[in-house]
SELOMAR-651328 format. One record per atom (N, C-alpha, C, O, CB): x, y, z. Coordinates in steps of 0.2 Angstrom, whole numbers, plus 5000, padded with zeros to 4 digits. Glycine has a CB too. Layout:
<dotis>
- east:north:up
- X:Y:Z
...
</dotis>
This chain:
<dotis>
- east:north:up
- 5077:5127:4606
- 5079:5122:4610
- 5084:5126:4617
- 5082:5122:4622
- 5084:5118:4604
- 5087:5129:4619
- 5089:5130:4624
- 5081:5133:4629
- 5080:5131:4634
- 5096:5135:4624
- 5079:5136:4626
- 5071:5138:4631
- 5067:5130:4633
- 5064:5130:4639
- 5064:5144:4625
- 5066:5125:4629
- 5065:5121:4630
- 5068:5117:4637
- 5065:5117:4643
- 5065:5118:4624
- 5074:5116:4636
- 5079:5112:4641
- 5079:5116:4647
- 5078:5113:4653
- 5088:5112:4638
- 5080:5124:4647
- 5078:5129:4652
- 5073:5126:4655
- 5074:5126:4661
- 5076:5134:4649
- 5067:5124:4653
- 5058:5123:4656
- 5060:5115:4658
- 5057:5111:4663
- 5048:5123:4648
- 5065:5113:4654
- 5066:5103:4657
- 5068:5104:4663
- 5066:5100:4667
- 5071:5097:4652
- 5075:5108:4664
- 5076:5109:4671
- 5072:5109:4675
- 5071:5105:4679
- 5079:5114:4672
- 5069:5116:4674
- 5065:5119:4680
- 5060:5114:4682
- 5058:5113:4687
- 5061:5127:4680
- 5057:5111:4677
- 5051:5107:4680
- 5055:5100:4685
- 5053:5097:4690
- 5046:5103:4672
- 5062:5099:4680
- 5065:5093:4685
- 5067:5095:4692
- 5067:5091:4697
- 5072:5091:4682
- 5068:5103:4693
- 5071:5105:4700
- 5063:5104:4702
- 5063:5098:4700
- 5076:5114:4701
- 5058:5105:4704
- 5051:5107:4704
- 5048:5099:4706
- 5043:5097:4710
- 5048:5111:4695
- 5051:5095:4703
- 5049:5089:4705
- 5052:5086:4710
- 5049:5083:4714
- 5048:5085:4701
- 5060:5087:4709
- 5062:5087:4716
- 5060:5090:4722
- 5060:5086:4728
- 5066:5090:4715
- 5060:5096:4721
- 5059:5099:4727
- 5051:5096:4731
- 5051:5096:4737
- 5060:5107:4727
- 5043:5094:4725
- 5040:5092:4728
- 5041:5087:4731
- 5039:5086:4737
- 5036:5092:4725
- 5045:5081:4727
- 5046:5073:4729
- 5049:5073:4737
- 5047:5070:4742
- 5053:5067:4724
- 5055:5078:4738
- 5056:5080:4746
- 5052:5080:4750
- 5051:5075:4753
- 5060:5085:4748
- 5047:5087:4750
- 5042:5087:4753
- 5037:5083:4753
- 5035:5083:4759
- 5040:5092:4752
- 5035:5078:4749
- 5030:5073:4749
- 5033:5068:4756
- 5029:5066:4761
- 5031:5070:4742
- 5041:5066:4755
- 5045:5062:4759
- 5045:5065:4765
- 5045:5061:4769
- 5051:5061:4756
- 5046:5070:4767
- 5046:5076:4774
- 5041:5073:4776
- 5042:5068:4780
- 5044:5084:4773
- 5035:5075:4773
- 5029:5073:4776
- 5026:5067:4776
- 5020:5066:4777
- 5027:5076:4774
- 5030:5064:4774
- 5028:5056:4775
- 5031:5054:4780
- 5028:5052:4785
- 5029:5051:4770
- 5036:5054:4780
- 5043:5054:4787
- 5038:5057:4794
- 5037:5053:4799
- 5051:5062:4784
- 5034:5064:4793
- 5032:5068:4800
- 5028:5061:4801
- 5030:5056:4805
- 5028:5077:4799
- 5021:5062:4796
- 5015:5057:4799
- 5017:5050:4800
- 5013:5047:4803
- 5008:5058:4792
- 5023:5046:4798
- 5025:5040:4801
- 5026:5041:4809
- 5023:5039:4814
- 5031:5037:4798
- 5033:5047:4810
- 5033:5048:4816
- 5028:5047:4822
- 5028:5042:4826
- 5034:5053:4815
- 5024:5053:4820
- 5020:5052:4823
- 5013:5049:4825
- 5009:5051:4829
- 5021:5056:4823
- 5012:5044:4820
- 5007:5039:4821
- 5011:5033:4826
- 5007:5030:4830
- 5005:5037:4813
- 5019:5031:4825
- 5020:5028:4830
- 5020:5033:4836
- 5015:5031:4839
- 5025:5024:4829
- 5023:5037:4837
- 5022:5040:4844
- 5016:5042:4846
- 5015:5042:4852
- 5026:5044:4845
- 5011:5044:4842
- 5004:5041:4847
- 5002:5034:4847
- 4998:5032:4851
- 4996:5045:4845
- 5005:5030:4844
- 5001:5021:4845
- 5004:5019:4851
- 5001:5015:4855
- 5003:5014:4838
- 5012:5022:4853
- 5013:5022:4859
- 5011:5021:4865
- 5011:5017:4869
- 5014:5024:4858
- 5009:5032:4865
- 5004:5032:4870
- 4999:5029:4870
- 4998:5028:4875
- 5003:5037:4871
- 4995:5028:4866
- 4987:5022:4865
- 4989:5019:4869
- 4985:5018:4874
- 4984:5018:4857
- 4996:5014:4869
- 4997:5008:4871
- 4998:5008:4877
- 4995:5004:4880
- 5001:5004:4867
- 5002:5013:4882
- 5005:5015:4885
- 4999:5016:4891
- 4999:5014:4897
- 5010:5019:4882
- 4994:5021:4889
- 4988:5023:4892
- 4984:5017:4893
- 4983:5016:4899
- 4984:5028:4889
- 4981:5012:4888
- 4978:5009:4889
- 4981:5001:4894
- 4977:4997:4897
- 4976:5009:4883
- 4989:5001:4896
- 4991:4997:4900
- 4990:4997:4907
- 4990:4993:4911
- 4996:4995:4900
- 4988:5005:4907
- 4988:5008:4914
- 4981:5007:4917
- 4980:5008:4923
- 4989:5015:4913
- 4977:5004:4913
- 4969:5006:4914
- 4968:4996:4916
- 4970:4992:4912
- 4964:5010:4904
- 4965:4995:4922
- 4963:4989:4924
- 4957:4988:4926
- 4955:4991:4930
- 4967:4987:4929
- 4953:4983:4923
- 4947:4982:4927
- 4944:4976:4930
- 4944:4970:4928
- 4943:4984:4924
- 4941:4979:4935
- 4939:4974:4940
- 4932:4972:4939
- 4928:4976:4938
- 4941:4976:4947
- 4932:4965:4940
- 4926:4963:4940
- 4922:4963:4948
- 4923:4958:4951
- 4926:4958:4938
- 4916:4967:4951
- 4912:4967:4957
- 4906:4969:4956
- 4904:4974:4955
- 4914:4971:4961
- 4902:4961:4958
- 4895:4963:4959
- 4892:4961:4952
- 4886:4962:4951
- 4895:4972:4961
- 4896:4959:4946
- 4894:4959:4941
- 4894:4965:4935
- 4891:4967:4930
- 4888:4956:4943
- 4899:4968:4938
- 4900:4976:4936
- 4907:4977:4935
- 4910:4974:4940
- 4897:4982:4942
- 4911:4980:4930
- 4916:4982:4927
- 4918:4988:4930
- 4914:4993:4929
- 4917:4982:4921
- 4923:4987:4934
- 4925:4996:4939
- 4932:4997:4934
- 4934:4992:4930
- 4929:4997:4950
- 4935:5004:4934
- 4940:5004:4928
- 4945:5008:4935
- 4943:5012:4938
- 4937:5009:4919
- 4952:5003:4935
- 4956:5006:4940
- 4961:5006:4936
- 4962:5004:4931
- 4957:5002:4946
- 4965:5011:4940
- 4972:5014:4936
- 4977:5011:4941
- 4975:5010:4947
- 4973:5024:4934
- 4982:5009:4937
- 4990:5008:4940
- 4994:5015:4942
- 4992:5021:4940
- 4994:5005:4934
- 4999:5013:4947
- 5001:5020:4949
- 5008:5018:4952
- 5008:5013:4956
- 4996:5024:4955
- 5013:5022:4949
- 5020:5021:4955
- 5020:5020:4960
- 5015:5022:4963
- 5024:5025:4956
- 5025:5016:4963
- 5026:5015:4970
- 5026:5020:4973
- 5024:5019:4979
- 5031:5012:4972
- 5027:5026:4973
- 5029:5033:4976
- 5022:5037:4978
- 5021:5040:4983
- 5033:5038:4969
- 5017:5035:4973
- 5012:5038:4974
- 5007:5034:4978
- 5002:5037:4980
- 5011:5040:4967
- 5008:5028:4979
- 5004:5023:4986
- 5005:5023:4993
- 5002:5021:4997
- 5005:5017:4985
- 5013:5028:4992
- 5017:5026:5000
- 5012:5028:5006
- 5009:5024:5011
- 5024:5031:5000
- 5011:5035:5005
- 5006:5034:5011
- 4999:5032:5014
- 4997:5032:5020
- 5006:5038:5012
- 4997:5029:5007
- 4991:5024:5009
- 4993:5016:5009
- 4988:5012:5010
- 4985:5026:5005
- 4998:5014:5008
- 4998:5009:5008
- 5003:5007:5016
- 5004:5002:5020
- 5001:5007:5001
- 5007:5013:5016
- 5010:5015:5023
- 5004:5015:5031
- 5006:5013:5036
- 5013:5022:5021
- 4999:5016:5028
- 4995:5017:5035
- 4989:5010:5035
- 4986:5007:5039
- 4989:5026:5035
- 4990:5008:5029
- 4985:5001:5031
- 4991:4994:5034
- 4989:4990:5038
- 4981:4998:5020
- 4998:4996:5032
- 5002:4991:5032
- 5002:4992:5041
- 5002:4987:5045
- 5010:4991:5027
- 5002:4997:5045
- 5001:4999:5049
- 4995:4996:5054
- 4995:4995:5060
- 5002:5003:5048
- 4991:4997:5050
- 4983:4995:5054
- 4982:4987:5054
- 4980:4983:5058
- 4976:4998:5050
- 4985:4987:5047
- 4985:4978:5046
- 4988:4975:5053
- 4984:4971:5056
- 4991:4975:5038
- 4995:4977:5056
- 4999:4974:5059
- 4995:4976:5066
- 4996:4972:5071
- 5007:4977:5058
- 4992:4979:5067
- 4990:4981:5073
- 4984:4977:5075
- 4983:4975:5081
- 4990:4988:5074
- 4980:4976:5070
- 4974:4973:5071
- 4975:4963:5071
- 4971:4958:5072
- 4969:4977:5065
- 4981:4964:5069
- 4984:4956:5068
- 4986:4953:5076
- 4984:4948:5080
- 4992:4957:5064
- 4990:4960:5077
- 4995:4958:5086
- 4989:4960:5091
- 4990:4956:5096
- 5002:4965:5089
- 4983:4964:5091
- 4978:4964:5094
- 4972:4962:5094
- 4967:4963:5097
- 4978:4968:5095
- 4972:4959:5091
- 4963:4954:5090
- 4964:4948:5090
- 4966:4944:5086
- 4959:4954:5082
- 4964:4947:5100
- 4966:4940:5102
- 4959:4937:5103
- 4954:4941:5102
- 4971:4939:5110
- 4958:4932:5104
- 4954:4928:5106
- 4957:4920:5113
- 4962:4918:5114
- 4952:4927:5099
- 4952:4917:5115
- 4952:4912:5121
- 4954:4907:5117
- 4950:4903:5118
- 4946:4911:5125
- 4959:4905:5114
- 4961:4900:5110
- 4968:4901:5105
- 4969:4905:5101
- 4956:4899:5106
- 4973:4895:5108
- 4980:4895:5108
- 4982:4895:5101
- 4987:4896:5100
- 4984:4890:5112
- 4977:4893:5097
- 4979:4890:5088
- 4978:4898:5087
- 4983:4901:5085
- 4972:4884:5083
- 4972:4901:5088
- 4970:4909:5086
- 4974:4914:5084
- 4975:4917:5079
- 4967:4912:5089
- 4978:4914:5093
- 4983:4918:5093
- 4987:4917:5091
- 4989:4921:5086
- 4984:4919:5096
- 4991:4911:5092
- 4997:4911:5088
- 4997:4911:5081
- 5003:4912:5079
- 4999:4906:5088
- 4992:4911:5076
- 4991:4910:5069
- 4990:4919:5069
- 4994:4921:5064
- 4985:4905:5065
- 4987:4924:5072
- 4988:4931:5070
- 4993:4934:5073
- 4993:4940:5073
- 4983:4935:5071
- 4999:4931:5077
- 5004:4933:5079
- 5009:4932:5074
- 5013:4937:5072
- 5006:4931:5084
- 5009:4925:5071
- 5012:4924:5066
- 5011:4928:5061
- 5016:4932:5059
- 5012:4919:5064
- 5007:4928:5059
- 5005:4936:5052
- 5007:4941:5055
- 5010:4944:5050
- 4997:4939:5048
- 5007:4945:5062
- 5010:4952:5062
- 5015:4949:5063
- 5018:4955:5065
- 5008:4956:5068
- 5021:4945:5063
- 5027:4946:5066
- 5031:4947:5059
- 5037:4950:5059
- 5030:4938:5071
- 5026:4945:5052
- 5031:4945:5047
- 5030:4953:5044
- 5031:4954:5038
- 5030:4937:5041
- 5027:4958:5048
- 5025:4965:5045
- 5032:4967:5049
- 5035:4971:5046
- 5016:4971:5047
- 5036:4966:5056
- 5038:4970:5058
- 5045:4966:5062
- 5046:4960:5062
- 5031:4974:5062
- 5049:4970:5064
- 5056:4967:5066
- 5057:4963:5073
- 5052:4961:5077
- 5061:4973:5067
- 5062:4963:5075
- 5063:4960:5082
- 5060:4965:5086
- 5056:4962:5090
- 5071:4959:5084
- 5059:4971:5086
- 5054:4975:5093
- 5048:4973:5095
- 5046:4975:5100
- 5051:4981:5091
- 5044:4968:5087
- 5037:4966:5089
- 5039:4962:5092
- 5036:4961:5098
- 5032:4965:5085
- 5043:4956:5090
- 5046:4950:5095
- 5045:4952:5101
- 5040:4952:5103
- 5053:4949:5095
- 5050:4954:5103
- 5051:4957:5111
- 5043:4958:5114
- 5041:4955:5119
- 5056:4967:5110
- 5042:4962:5112
- 5034:4963:5114
- 5030:4958:5116
- 5028:4956:5121
- 5030:4967:5109
- 5031:4955:5111
- 5025:4948:5111
- 5028:4942:5116
- 5025:4938:5118
- 5024:4944:5103
- 5034:4941:5116
- 5038:4939:5121
- 5040:4940:5127
- 5043:4935:5130
- 5041:4937:5119
- 5041:4946:5130
- 5038:4947:5137
- 5030:4948:5139
- 5029:4949:5145
- 5040:4951:5139
- 5026:4948:5135
- 5018:4946:5137
- 5018:4940:5137
- 5014:4937:5141
- 5011:4949:5132
- 5020:4936:5134
- 5018:4928:5134
- 5022:4927:5141
- 5019:4925:5146
- 5021:4923:5126
- 5029:4928:5141
- 5032:4926:5148
- 5027:4930:5154
- 5028:4928:5160
- 5041:4930:5149
- 5023:4936:5153
- 5021:4938:5161
- 5014:4934:5160
- 5009:4937:5163
- 5021:4949:5164
- 5012:4928:5155
- 5008:4925:5156
- 5001:4929:5153
- 4995:4926:5154
- 5009:4924:5163
- 5002:4936:5149
- 4996:4937:5147
- 4992:4933:5142
- 4986:4934:5142
- 4996:4942:5145
- 4994:4930:5139
- 4990:4926:5132
- 4988:4920:5137
- 4982:4919:5137
- 4997:4923:5123
- 4990:4917:5141
- 4987:4911:5145
- 4982:4914:5149
- 4976:4913:5149
- 4994:4907:5151
- 4984:4918:5152
- 4976:4923:5157
- 4971:4924:5152
- 4965:4922:5154
- 4977:4933:5160
- 4971:4926:5144
- 4967:4927:5141
- 4963:4922:5139
- 4957:4923:5138
- 4968:4931:5137
- 4965:4916:5139
- 4963:4908:5138
- 4960:4905:5144
- 4954:4903:5145
- 4969:4903:5135
- 4963:4906:5149
- 4958:4903:5157
- 4954:4907:5156
- 4948:4904:5156
- 4961:4905:5166
- 4954:4914:5156
- 4949:4918:5161
- 4943:4918:5152
- 4938:4922:5153
- 4953:4929:5166
- 4944:4916:5146
- 4940:4916:5142
- 4939:4924:5139
- 4934:4927:5137
- 4935:4912:5146
- 4944:4926:5140
- 4945:4935:5138
- 4945:4936:5129
- 4950:4934:5126
- 4955:4938:5143
- 4940:4939:5126
- 4943:4941:5120
- 4944:4948:5120
- 4942:4952:5125
- 4939:4940:5115
- 4950:4952:5114
- 4952:4958:5113
- 4952:4959:5105
- 4954:4956:5100
- 4960:4958:5117
- 4948:4965:5106
- 4949:4968:5099
- 4952:4974:5097
- 4955:4977:5101
- 4944:4969:5096
- 4951:4975:5093
- 4955:4983:5091
- 4954:4987:5087
- 4953:4984:5082
- 4961:4983:5089
- 4953:4994:5086
- 4947:4997:5082
- 4954:5003:5079
- 4956:5009:5081
- 4939:5001:5087
- 4957:5001:5074
- 4963:5008:5073
- 4958:5013:5072
- 4953:5013:5068
- 4969:5008:5066
- 4960:5020:5076
- 4956:5027:5075
- 4959:5030:5070
- 4956:5034:5066
- 4957:5031:5081
- 4967:5029:5069
- 4969:5036:5064
- 4979:5034:5063
- 4983:5033:5068
- 4967:5046:5069
- 4980:5034:5059
- 4987:5031:5057
- 4992:5038:5052
- 4991:5040:5047
- 4986:5024:5051
- 4996:5040:5058
- 4998:5047:5056
- 5005:5044:5051
- 5008:5040:5055
- 4999:5053:5063
- 5007:5044:5046
- 5014:5043:5043
- 5018:5049:5039
- 5015:5052:5035
- 5013:5037:5038
- 5024:5051:5042
- 5027:5055:5041
- 5031:5052:5033
- 5036:5048:5033
- 5031:5056:5047
- 5029:5055:5028
- 5034:5050:5021
- 5038:5055:5019
- 5039:5054:5013
- 5030:5047:5014
- 5041:5060:5021
- 5045:5065:5021
- 5053:5064:5021
- 5058:5066:5018
- 5043:5069:5026
- 5053:5059:5026
- 5060:5057:5028
- 5061:5051:5030
- 5059:5050:5035
- 5062:5061:5033
- 5062:5047:5028
- 5064:5040:5026
- 5070:5038:5032
- 5075:5041:5034
- 5066:5039:5018
- 5068:5032:5035
- 5063:5028:5037
- 5056:5032:5039
- 5056:5037:5044
- 5065:5023:5042
- 5052:5030:5037
- 5044:5033:5038
- 5042:5032:5047
- 5040:5026:5049
- 5038:5028:5031
- 5042:5038:5049
- 5040:5040:5055
- 5033:5039:5054
- 5030:5042:5049
- 5043:5046:5058
- 5031:5034:5060
- 5024:5033:5060
- 5021:5033:5067
- 5024:5030:5072
- 5022:5027:5057
- 5015:5035:5069
- 5011:5036:5074
- 5004:5032:5075
- 4999:5035:5073
- 5011:5043:5074
- 5003:5027:5078
- 4994:5025:5077
- 4990:5024:5083
- 4992:5021:5088
- 4992:5017:5073
- 4986:5028:5082
- 4981:5029:5089
- 4974:5023:5086
- 4971:5022:5081
- 4978:5041:5090
- 4974:5021:5094
- 4968:5014:5091
- 4966:5015:5097
- 4968:5020:5101
- 4971:5004:5089
- 4960:5010:5099
- 4956:5010:5104
- 4957:5002:5105
- 4957:4998:5101
- 4949:5014:5102
- 4956:5002:5112
- 4956:4995:5111
- 4950:4990:5116
- 4948:4993:5121
- 4963:4992:5114
- 4946:4985:5114
- 4939:4983:5118
- 4940:4978:5122
- 4935:4975:5120
- 4934:4980:5114
- 4942:4975:5126
- 4943:4969:5131
- 4937:4966:5135
- 4936:4967:5141
- 4947:4971:5136
- 4933:4962:5132
- 4929:4958:5133
- 4930:4952:5139
- 4931:4946:5137
- 4929:4954:5126
- 4929:4953:5145
- 4927:4948:5151
- 4921:4945:5152
- 4916:4948:5150
- 4926:4951:5157
- 4921:4939:5154
- 4915:4936:5156
- 4910:4940:5159
- 4905:4939:5157
- 4915:4932:5160
- 4911:4946:5164
- 4906:4950:5167
- 4907:4958:5166
- 4904:4962:5170
- 4906:4947:5173
- 4912:4959:5161
- 4914:4966:5160
- 4917:4967:5151
- 4921:4963:5148
- 4920:4969:5167
- 4915:4973:5150
- 4919:4976:5143
- 4923:4982:5147
- 4920:4986:5150
- 4913:4980:5136
- 4931:4981:5146
- 4935:4988:5146
- 4939:4991:5137
- 4941:4988:5133
- 4943:4987:5153
- 4938:4997:5139
- 4940:5002:5135
- 4945:5003:5134
- 4946:5007:5139
- 4939:5006:5135
- 4952:5004:5130
- 4955:5007:5133
- 4959:5011:5127
- 4958:5009:5121
- 4959:5003:5138
- 4963:5017:5127
- 4966:5019:5125
- 4974:5015:5123
- 4977:5012:5127
- 4965:5022:5128
- 4976:5017:5113
- 4982:5014:5114
- 4986:5022:5109
- 4984:5027:5107
- 4982:5005:5111
- 4991:5020:5109
- 4995:5024:5106
- 5000:5022:5104
- 5003:5018:5108
- 4997:5029:5109
- 5004:5021:5097
- 5012:5018:5096
- 5015:5021:5091
- 5011:5024:5087
- 5013:5010:5094
- 5021:5019:5091
- 5026:5023:5085
- 5029:5018:5084
- 5028:5012:5086
- 5032:5030:5087
- 5034:5021:5077
- 5037:5017:5076
- 5040:5020:5068
- 5037:5025:5066
- 5034:5010:5076
- 5047:5015:5065
- 5048:5019:5059
- 5047:5014:5053
- 5049:5008:5054
- 5056:5024:5060
- 5043:5016:5047
- 5043:5010:5041
- 5051:5011:5037
- 5054:5016:5036
- 5033:5011:5035
- 5051:5003:5034
- 5058:5003:5030
- 5056:4998:5025
- 5055:4992:5026
- 5064:5003:5035
- 5055:5002:5019
- 5055:4995:5013
- 5057:4990:5014
- 5062:4988:5017
- 5058:4996:5006
- 5055:4987:5011
- 5055:4977:5009
- 5053:4975:5003
- 5050:4979:5000
- 5050:4972:5012
- 5055:4970:5000
- 5050:4963:4995
- 5045:4963:4999
- 5044:4961:5004
- 5054:4955:4994
- 5042:4964:4995
- 5033:4961:4993
- 5034:4954:4995
- 5039:4950:4994
- 5029:4961:4984
- 5028:4952:4997
- 5029:4946:4997
- 5022:4944:5000
- 5019:4948:5003
- 5035:4942:5000
- 5019:4936:5000
- 5011:4935:5001
- 5011:4935:5008
- 5006:4933:5011
- 5008:4929:4998
- 5017:4935:5012
- 5014:4935:5020
- 5018:4943:5021
- 5021:4943:5026
- 5017:4927:5027
- 5019:4948:5017
- 5021:4956:5019
- 5019:4958:5010
- 5023:4957:5006
- 5033:4958:5021
- 5012:4960:5006
- 5011:4962:5001
- 5013:4970:5001
- 5015:4973:4996
- 5005:4960:5000
- 5011:4972:5008
- 5012:4981:5005
- 5021:4981:5005
- 5024:4985:5002
- 5008:4988:5012
- 5025:4976:5009
- 5032:4979:5005
- 5037:4983:5009
- 5043:4984:5008
- 5030:4985:4999
- 5033:4985:5017
- 5036:4988:5021
- 5037:4983:5027
- 5034:4978:5028
- 5033:4993:5021
- 5043:4986:5033
- 5043:4982:5040
- 5043:4986:5044
- 5045:4991:5043
- 5049:4976:5042
- 5040:4985:5049
- 5040:4989:5055
- 5044:4990:5060
- 5043:4985:5064
- 5036:4989:5057
- 5049:4995:5061
- 5056:4996:5064
- 5056:4999:5072
- 5052:5004:5073
- 5059:5001:5059
- 5059:4998:5075
- 5056:5002:5083
- 5051:5004:5084
- 5050:5010:5085
- 5060:5007:5085
- 5046:4998:5085
- 5039:4998:5087
- 5040:5000:5094
- 5044:4998:5097
- 5035:4991:5085
- 5034:5005:5098
- 5035:5005:5104
- 5028:5008:5107
- 5026:5013:5104
- 5042:5010:5105
- 5026:5004:5111
- 5020:5005:5115
- 5020:5012:5120
- 5020:5011:5126
- 5019:5000:5119
- 5019:5018:5116
- 5019:5025:5122
- 5013:5026:5125
- 5014:5030:5129
- 5021:5032:5119
- 5008:5026:5125
- 4999:5025:5128
- 4998:5017:5127
- 4999:5013:5123
- 4991:5030:5123
- 4994:5017:5135
- 4990:5012:5134
- 4985:5010:5141
- 4986:5005:5144
- 4994:5007:5132
- 4980:5015:5142
- 4977:5018:5149
- 4970:5014:5148
- 4969:5012:5142
- 4976:5029:5150
- 4967:5014:5151
- 4960:5012:5152
- 4955:5018:5153
- 4954:5022:5158
- 4961:5008:5158
- 4952:5017:5147
- 4947:5024:5149
- 4939:5023:5152
- 4937:5026:5157
- 4945:5029:5141
- 4936:5017:5150
- 4932:5016:5157
- 4931:5006:5155
- 4932:5003:5150
- 4923:5022:5157
- 4928:5004:5161
- 4924:4998:5159
- 4917:4998:5164
- 4915:5001:5169
- 4929:4992:5161
- 4914:4993:5158
- 4907:4993:5158
- 4904:4986:5161
- 4908:4981:5159
- 4904:4993:5151
- 4901:4984:5165
- 4899:4977:5166
- 4892:4975:5160
- 4888:4978:5158
- 4896:4977:5175
- 4894:4970:5160
- 4890:4966:5155
- 4885:4964:5158
- 4884:4963:5164
- 4892:4959:5152
- 4879:4964:5153
- 4871:4964:5153
- 4870:4955:5154
- 4864:4953:5155
- 4866:4969:5144
</dotis>
């Protein structure tokens, strides 16, 4: 009789141990499944598909820190293209300058006011002069905030009888601001200054 009870007691202990192992295993499997599900959801949410020319192209989202150099260079490039792309049309000039001034602080507004006061824009309109700019490169130092930049560009000034090519170098700093429709990159150019603006060549138009 005692032997039977001992066997029953041993069987119960084994059953308890087996049950505990099974429960721990189930909990571990559930935790792993939940963790894996969250990982897959996060990975899926980081993917974006863009339709271009009837094809789905996969893109990946990234934090702002990863994109600072790229966005900063594009911000500086966009500002210069808007500020210096001018046609002999007062409304076109005003539209471009207005968009450019959303991307910079008062230093750009002062430069615009000086040019306007000196009759620069009036001269473009009366002389049927067009001006375009090609940004060659933008150097941005993201090691220290606010980010210092230097922009190297080439201007082309087209007059009725000639085309003048000019070299331009500007510099300034970039400060973080809120993104908006007028400022999609979320930067503001500060202390903008032209450090070089010289003629390279003038060619007669045919």
